[in-house]
Residue frames as a rotation matrix with the C-alpha (Angstrom) as fourth column:
MET 1
0.611 0.789 -0.073 0.01
0.789 -0.614 -0.027 0.00
-0.066 -0.041 -0.997 0.03
SER 2
-0.165 -0.567 0.807 1.20
0.581 -0.717 -0.385 3.50
0.797 0.405 0.447 -0.88
PRO 3
-0.517 0.040 -0.855 1.67
0.784 -0.379 -0.491 6.00
-0.344 -0.925 0.164 1.93
LEU 4
0.528 0.808 0.260 -0.62
0.843 -0.535 -0.049 8.95
0.100 0.245 -0.964 2.01
LEU 5
-0.505 -0.855 0.119 1.23
0.835 -0.519 -0.182 12.12
0.217 0.008 0.976 1.19
PRO 6
-0.030 0.475 -0.879 0.37
0.626 -0.677 -0.387 15.38
-0.779 -0.562 -0.277 2.77
PRO 7
0.823 0.453 0.342 -0.72
0.533 -0.412 -0.739 17.97
-0.194 0.790 -0.581 0.16
ASP 8
0.848 -0.529 0.023 2.43
-0.512 -0.830 -0.220 20.14
0.135 0.175 -0.975 0.77
TYR 9
0.632 -0.650 0.422 4.94
0.148 0.636 0.757 17.32
-0.761 -0.416 0.499 1.05
ARG 10
0.785 -0.503 -0.362 8.26
-0.469 -0.100 -0.877 17.79
0.405 0.859 -0.314 -0.80
PRO 11
0.730 -0.542 -0.417 11.25
0.602 0.798 0.017 15.48
0.324 -0.264 0.909 -0.46
SER 12
0.815 -0.506 0.283 14.10
-0.571 -0.786 0.237 16.89
0.103 -0.354 -0.930 1.64
GLU 13
0.063 -0.912 -0.406 17.73
-0.370 0.356 -0.858 15.96
0.927 0.204 -0.315 2.07
GLY 14
-0.422 -0.226 0.878 17.12
-0.906 0.066 -0.418 15.32
0.037 -0.972 -0.232 5.83
GLU 15
0.594 0.691 0.413 15.16
-0.694 0.699 -0.172 12.21
-0.408 -0.184 0.894 4.99
GLU 16
-0.228 -0.495 0.838 16.33
0.025 0.858 0.513 8.68
-0.973 0.138 -0.183 4.20
PHE 17
-0.653 -0.141 -0.744 16.90
-0.696 -0.277 0.662 8.71
-0.300 0.950 0.083 0.34
MET 18
-0.538 0.484 -0.690 14.07
-0.582 0.379 0.720 7.08
0.610 0.789 0.077 -1.55
ASN 19
-0.928 0.305 0.213 12.07
-0.035 0.500 -0.865 6.23
-0.370 -0.810 -0.454 1.44
PRO 20
-0.395 0.821 0.412 8.29
0.892 0.451 -0.043 5.20
-0.221 0.350 -0.910 0.81
MET 21
0.317 0.617 -0.720 7.22
0.451 -0.766 -0.458 8.83
-0.834 -0.180 -0.521 1.00
GLN 22
-0.246 -0.619 -0.746 9.66
-0.465 -0.599 0.651 9.93
-0.850 0.507 -0.141 -1.67
ARG 23
-0.943 -0.124 0.308 8.92
0.163 0.634 0.756 7.16
-0.289 0.763 -0.578 -3.88
GLU 24
-0.095 0.983 0.159 5.17
0.935 0.142 -0.324 7.92
-0.341 0.118 -0.933 -3.73
TYR 25
0.216 0.086 -0.973 5.95
0.037 -0.996 -0.080 11.58
-0.976 -0.019 -0.218 -4.18
PHE 26
-0.663 -0.587 -0.465 7.79
-0.499 -0.115 0.859 10.77
-0.557 0.802 -0.216 -7.55
ARG 27
-0.801 0.375 0.466 5.31
0.532 0.803 0.268 8.28
-0.274 0.463 -0.843 -8.53
GLN 28
0.251 0.933 -0.258 2.48
0.707 -0.359 -0.610 10.72
-0.662 -0.029 -0.749 -8.34
LYS 29
0.045 -0.350 -0.936 4.55
-0.365 -0.878 0.311 13.43
-0.930 0.327 -0.167 -10.08
LEU 30
-0.885 -0.460 -0.070 5.29
-0.258 0.360 0.897 11.02
-0.388 0.812 -0.437 -12.97
MET 31
-0.487 0.805 0.337 1.64
0.834 0.544 -0.093 9.72
-0.258 0.236 -0.937 -13.23
SER 32
0.327 0.641 -0.695 0.38
0.327 -0.767 -0.553 13.33
-0.887 -0.046 -0.460 -13.34
TRP 33
-0.219 -0.577 -0.787 2.80
-0.581 -0.571 0.580 14.17
-0.784 0.584 -0.210 -16.03
ARG 34
-0.924 -0.001 0.383 1.91
0.242 0.774 0.586 11.03
-0.297 0.634 -0.714 -18.03
SER 35
-0.102 0.988 0.114 -1.76
0.811 0.149 -0.566 11.80
-0.576 0.035 -0.816 -17.80
GLN 36
0.308 0.186 -0.933 -1.24
-0.146 -0.960 -0.239 15.35
-0.940 0.210 -0.269 -18.94
LEU 37
-0.655 -0.612 -0.442 0.85
-0.542 -0.026 0.840 14.16
-0.526 0.790 -0.315 -22.01
LEU 38
-0.782 0.446 0.436 -1.81
0.565 0.802 0.192 11.57
-0.264 0.397 -0.879 -22.92
ARG 39
0.238 0.920 -0.313 -4.60
0.607 -0.392 -0.692 14.16
-0.758 -0.025 -0.651 -22.67
VAL 40
0.074 -0.292 -0.953 -2.56
-0.563 -0.802 0.202 16.55
-0.823 0.522 -0.224 -25.08
THR 41
-0.868 -0.482 0.115 -1.85
-0.202 0.555 0.807 13.73
-0.453 0.677 -0.580 -27.32
GLY 42
-0.427 0.814 0.393 -5.37
0.756 0.560 -0.338 12.83
-0.495 0.153 -0.855 -27.62
GLU 43
0.440 0.555 -0.706 -6.38
0.125 -0.816 -0.564 16.47
-0.889 0.160 -0.428 -28.38
THR 44
-0.403 -0.708 -0.580 -3.65
-0.584 -0.289 0.758 16.51
-0.705 0.644 -0.297 -31.02
LEU 45
-0.892 0.028 0.451 -5.07
0.288 0.804 0.520 13.47
-0.348 0.594 -0.726 -32.66
LEU 46
0.054 0.997 -0.062 -8.53
0.734 -0.082 -0.674 14.88
-0.677 -0.010 -0.736 -32.64
SER 47
0.329 0.016 -0.944 -7.37
-0.337 -0.932 -0.134 18.12
-0.882 0.362 -0.301 -34.34
LEU 48
-0.702 -0.676 -0.224 -5.39
-0.455 0.184 0.871 16.17
-0.548 0.714 -0.436 -36.95
GLN 49
-0.673 0.531 0.514 -8.38
0.635 0.772 0.034 14.14
-0.379 0.349 -0.857 -37.77
GLU 50
0.324 0.929 -0.180 -10.62
0.646 -0.356 -0.675 17.08
-0.691 0.102 -0.715 -38.17
GLU 51
-0.048 -0.463 -0.885 -8.26
-0.409 -0.799 0.440 19.06
-0.911 0.383 -0.150 -40.41
SER 52
0.766 0.328 0.553 -8.62
0.384 0.456 -0.803 18.75
-0.515 0.828 0.223 -44.08
LEU 53
-0.306 -0.943 -0.129 -5.70
0.290 -0.221 0.931 19.00
-0.907 0.247 0.341 -46.47
ALA 54
-0.093 0.386 0.918 -8.16
0.987 0.159 0.033 19.84
-0.134 0.909 -0.395 -49.22
GLU 55
0.201 0.064 -0.977 -7.36
0.171 -0.985 -0.029 23.54
-0.965 -0.161 -0.209 -49.08
PRO 56
0.811 0.172 0.559 -7.79
0.571 -0.028 -0.821 25.06
-0.126 0.985 -0.122 -52.72
ASP 57
0.831 -0.551 0.074 -4.89
-0.523 -0.820 -0.232 27.62
0.189 0.155 -0.970 -52.03
MET 58
0.513 -0.749 -0.419 -1.42
0.309 0.616 -0.725 26.15
0.801 0.243 0.547 -52.51
ALA 59
-0.489 -0.704 0.515 0.15
-0.326 -0.400 -0.857 28.44
0.809 -0.586 -0.034 -49.81
ASP 60
0.157 0.623 0.766 -2.72
-0.980 0.004 0.197 27.52
0.120 -0.782 0.611 -47.33
ARG 61
0.910 0.184 -0.370 -2.17
-0.187 0.982 0.029 23.88
0.369 0.042 0.928 -48.05
ALA 62
0.098 -0.978 -0.186 1.60
0.214 0.204 -0.955 24.16
0.972 0.054 0.230 -47.65
THR 63
-0.370 -0.183 0.911 1.09
-0.716 -0.568 -0.405 25.99
0.592 -0.802 0.079 -44.33
LEU 64
0.590 0.765 0.258 -1.39
-0.793 0.489 0.362 23.23
0.151 -0.418 0.896 -43.16
GLU 65
0.761 -0.378 -0.528 1.06
0.154 0.895 -0.418 20.53
0.631 0.236 0.739 -44.16
THR 66
-0.331 -0.919 0.216 3.93
-0.030 -0.218 -0.975 22.22
0.943 -0.329 0.045 -42.23
ASP 67
-0.172 0.346 0.922 1.74
-0.956 -0.285 -0.071 22.74
0.239 -0.894 0.380 -39.13
ARG 68
0.852 0.513 -0.100 0.71
-0.487 0.848 0.208 18.94
0.192 -0.129 0.973 -39.36
SER 69
0.408 -0.808 -0.425 4.34
0.196 0.532 -0.824 17.93
0.892 0.253 0.376 -39.70
LEU 70
-0.589 -0.588 0.555 5.30
-0.416 -0.368 -0.832 19.86
0.693 -0.720 -0.027 -36.50
GLU 71
0.279 0.701 0.656 2.33
-0.958 0.160 0.237 18.47
0.061 -0.695 0.717 -34.61
LEU 72
0.874 0.084 -0.478 3.44
-0.147 0.985 -0.095 14.94
0.463 0.153 0.873 -35.61
ARG 73
-0.035 -0.993 -0.111 7.01
0.126 0.106 -0.986 15.56
0.991 -0.049 0.122 -34.51
THR 74
-0.453 0.040 0.891 5.75
-0.809 -0.440 -0.391 16.99
0.376 -0.897 0.231 -31.16
ARG 75
0.579 0.790 0.203 3.60
-0.808 0.521 0.275 13.95
0.111 -0.323 0.940 -30.78
ASP 76
0.667 -0.437 -0.604 6.49
0.148 0.871 -0.468 11.62
0.730 0.222 0.646 -31.27
ARG 77
-0.558 -0.696 0.452 8.56
-0.264 -0.368 -0.892 13.50
0.787 -0.617 0.022 -28.66
GLN 78
-0.061 0.561 0.825 5.69
-0.986 -0.161 0.036 13.13
0.153 -0.812 0.563 -26.38
ARG 79
0.853 0.376 -0.361 5.41
-0.362 0.926 0.109 9.35
0.375 0.038 0.926 -27.17
LYS 80
0.018 -0.932 -0.362 9.16
0.268 0.353 -0.897 8.95
0.963 -0.081 0.256 -26.37
LEU 81
-0.560 -0.229 0.796 8.69
-0.573 -0.587 -0.572 10.92
0.598 -0.777 0.198 -23.16
ILE 82
0.464 0.828 0.316 5.85
-0.868 0.352 0.351 8.65
0.179 -0.437 0.881 -22.08
SER 83
0.653 -0.279 -0.704 8.00
0.124 0.956 -0.265 5.69
0.748 0.085 0.659 -22.63
LYS 84
-0.447 -0.883 0.145 10.64
0.040 -0.182 -0.983 7.33
0.894 -0.433 0.117 -20.48
ILE 85
-0.242 0.461 0.854 8.06
-0.928 -0.368 -0.065 8.05
0.284 -0.808 0.517 -17.80
ASP 86
0.743 0.652 -0.153 6.93
-0.595 0.748 0.294 4.56
0.306 -0.127 0.943 -17.88
SER 87
0.205 -0.806 -0.555 10.55
0.288 0.592 -0.753 3.29
0.935 -0.005 0.354 -17.43
ALA 88
-0.651 -0.381 0.656 10.84
-0.404 -0.558 -0.725 5.59
0.643 -0.737 0.209 -14.37
LEU 89
0.263 0.777 0.572 7.65
-0.952 0.113 0.284 4.17
0.156 -0.619 0.770 -12.89
HIS 90
0.756 -0.042 -0.653 8.96
-0.040 0.993 -0.109 0.73
0.653 0.109 0.750 -13.45
ARG 91
-0.259 -0.965 -0.032 12.17
0.105 0.005 -0.994 1.77
0.960 -0.260 0.100 -11.67
ILE 92
-0.353 0.303 0.885 10.18
-0.879 -0.433 -0.202 2.88
0.322 -0.849 0.419 -8.67
ASP 93
0.751 0.661 0.008 8.50
-0.629 0.711 0.313 -0.44
0.201 -0.240 0.950 -8.55
GLU 94
0.557 -0.625 -0.547 11.86
0.312 0.767 -0.560 -2.26
0.770 0.142 0.622 -8.80
GLY 95
0.803 -0.302 -0.514 13.48
0.457 -0.241 0.856 0.00
-0.382 -0.922 -0.056 -6.03
THR 96
-0.098 -0.952 0.291 16.15
0.948 -0.001 0.317 1.43
-0.302 0.307 0.902 -8.43
TYR 97
0.567 0.422 0.707 14.55
0.615 -0.789 -0.022 4.81
0.549 0.447 -0.706 -8.99
GLY 98
0.976 -0.163 0.145 16.72
-0.215 -0.825 0.522 7.72
0.035 -0.541 -0.840 -8.02
PHE 99
0.352 -0.902 0.252 20.03
0.061 0.290 0.955 5.92
-0.934 -0.320 0.157 -8.30
CYS 100
0.138 -0.455 -0.880 22.52
-0.908 -0.412 0.071 6.67
-0.395 0.789 -0.470 -11.20
GLU 101
0.980 0.199 -0.019 22.55
-0.184 0.861 -0.474 3.77
-0.078 0.468 0.880 -13.77
GLU 102
0.522 -0.835 -0.175 26.39
-0.174 0.097 -0.980 4.28
0.835 0.542 -0.095 -14.09
THR 103
-0.500 -0.815 0.293 27.63
-0.381 -0.097 -0.919 4.85
0.777 -0.572 -0.262 -10.62
ASP 104
-0.079 0.612 -0.787 24.71
0.676 0.613 0.408 3.47
0.732 -0.500 -0.463 -8.49
ASN 105
-0.906 -0.218 -0.363 24.97
0.412 -0.647 -0.642 6.73
-0.095 -0.731 0.676 -6.42
PRO 106
0.132 0.974 -0.185 21.83
0.840 -0.209 -0.501 8.64
-0.526 -0.089 -0.846 -5.57
ILE 107
-0.337 -0.021 0.941 20.67
0.729 -0.639 0.246 11.27
0.596 0.769 0.231 -8.02
SER 108
-0.982 -0.099 -0.163 20.20
0.186 -0.682 -0.707 14.51
-0.041 -0.724 0.688 -6.22
LEU 109
-0.226 0.967 -0.114 16.58
0.746 0.096 -0.659 15.42
-0.626 -0.234 -0.744 -5.19
GLY 110
-0.112 0.062 -0.992 16.97
-0.237 -0.971 -0.034 18.70
-0.965 0.231 0.123 -6.95
ARG 111
-0.849 -0.298 -0.437 17.81
-0.498 0.171 0.850 16.94
-0.178 0.939 -0.294 -10.23
LEU 112
-0.812 0.576 0.088 14.85
0.582 0.810 0.067 14.44
-0.033 0.106 -0.994 -9.79
GLU 113
-0.120 0.754 -0.645 12.60
0.445 -0.540 -0.714 17.33
-0.888 -0.373 -0.270 -9.02
ALA 114
-0.123 -0.065 -0.990 13.54
-0.660 -0.739 0.131 19.15
-0.741 0.670 0.048 -12.22
ARG 115
-0.184 -0.023 -0.983 13.79
-0.896 0.415 0.158 15.93
0.405 0.909 -0.097 -14.36
PRO 116
0.197 0.337 0.921 11.95
-0.838 0.545 -0.020 13.02
-0.508 -0.768 0.390 -12.75
ILE 117
0.995 0.099 -0.028 12.94
-0.099 0.849 -0.519 10.67
-0.028 0.519 0.854 -15.62
ALA 118
0.271 -0.962 -0.008 16.69
-0.933 -0.261 -0.248 11.29
0.236 0.075 -0.969 -14.97
THR 119
0.954 -0.067 -0.292 18.78
0.090 0.994 0.066 8.05
0.286 -0.089 0.954 -15.00
LEU 120
0.035 -0.994 -0.101 22.20
0.781 0.090 -0.617 9.60
0.623 -0.057 0.780 -14.47
SER 121
0.292 -0.105 -0.951 23.58
0.784 -0.543 0.301 11.84
-0.548 -0.833 -0.077 -11.78
ILE 122
0.930 -0.044 -0.365 24.61
-0.202 -0.891 -0.406 15.40
-0.307 0.452 -0.838 -12.86
GLU 123
0.094 -0.996 0.008 28.26
-0.651 -0.055 0.757 14.22
-0.753 -0.076 -0.653 -12.80
ALA 124
-0.376 -0.189 0.907 27.63
0.284 0.908 0.307 11.09
-0.882 0.374 -0.288 -14.83
GLN 125
0.627 0.674 0.391 25.46
0.641 -0.161 -0.751 13.05
-0.443 0.721 -0.533 -17.31
GLU 126
0.702 -0.463 -0.541 28.26
-0.535 -0.844 0.029 15.68
-0.470 0.269 -0.840 -17.87
GLN 127
-0.387 -0.890 0.242 30.77
-0.414 0.402 0.817 12.97
-0.824 0.217 -0.524 -18.45
HIS 128
-0.057 0.423 0.904 28.40
0.638 0.712 -0.293 11.35
-0.768 0.561 -0.310 -20.90
GLU 129
0.903 0.424 -0.072 27.92
0.245 -0.646 -0.723 14.56
-0.353 0.635 -0.687 -22.76
ARG 130
0.284 -0.920 -0.271 31.68
-0.650 -0.392 0.651 15.16
-0.705 -0.009 -0.709 -22.76
MET 131
-0.422 -0.513 0.748 32.19
0.029 0.817 0.576 11.84
-0.906 0.265 -0.329 -24.34
GLU 132
0.418 0.693 0.587 29.46
0.709 0.156 -0.688 12.45
-0.569 0.704 -0.426 -26.95
ARG 133
0.883 -0.072 -0.464 31.15
-0.250 -0.909 -0.333 15.72
-0.397 0.410 -0.821 -27.89
THR 134
-0.109 -0.994 0.010 34.53
-0.629 0.077 0.774 14.19
-0.770 0.078 -0.633 -28.15
HIS 135
-0.440 -0.041 0.897 33.28
0.415 0.876 0.244 11.36
-0.796 0.480 -0.369 -30.33
ARG 136
0.724 0.674 0.147 31.21
0.517 -0.390 -0.762 13.71
-0.456 0.628 -0.631 -32.50
ASP 137
0.640 -0.550 -0.536 34.19
-0.543 -0.818 0.192 15.96
-0.544 0.169 -0.822 -33.12
GLU 138
-0.243 -0.845 0.477 36.31
-0.177 0.522 0.835 13.03
-0.954 0.118 -0.276 -34.42
């Protein structure tokens, strides 16, 4: 059973890291974000279905096609984000949420608050980005 969170609860450094309250806090945060993305995605699908590409004016049709392309790209990003949220929820269930995939050290609460799908600590993420830049420049 999940613990009942007070409405003003925020994880703090003074608590045991990833205690049941913190896990439930992040579970609710992720579930809320996921629900919001699914709602927006549904609205996007409805608007795409209602639009018609049968515009008689070529410029209007081109604008509509560009808008549709942007909507589809946004929807694809949202789909990928939902997948990352699902992975984070799975990590909460497994008990590995909040720990860096590379170092197994705790990811700071501030980072998890800002990016609840984070899988790397700031240090590991910076190292990863440095490696990407190095290999990209070669």
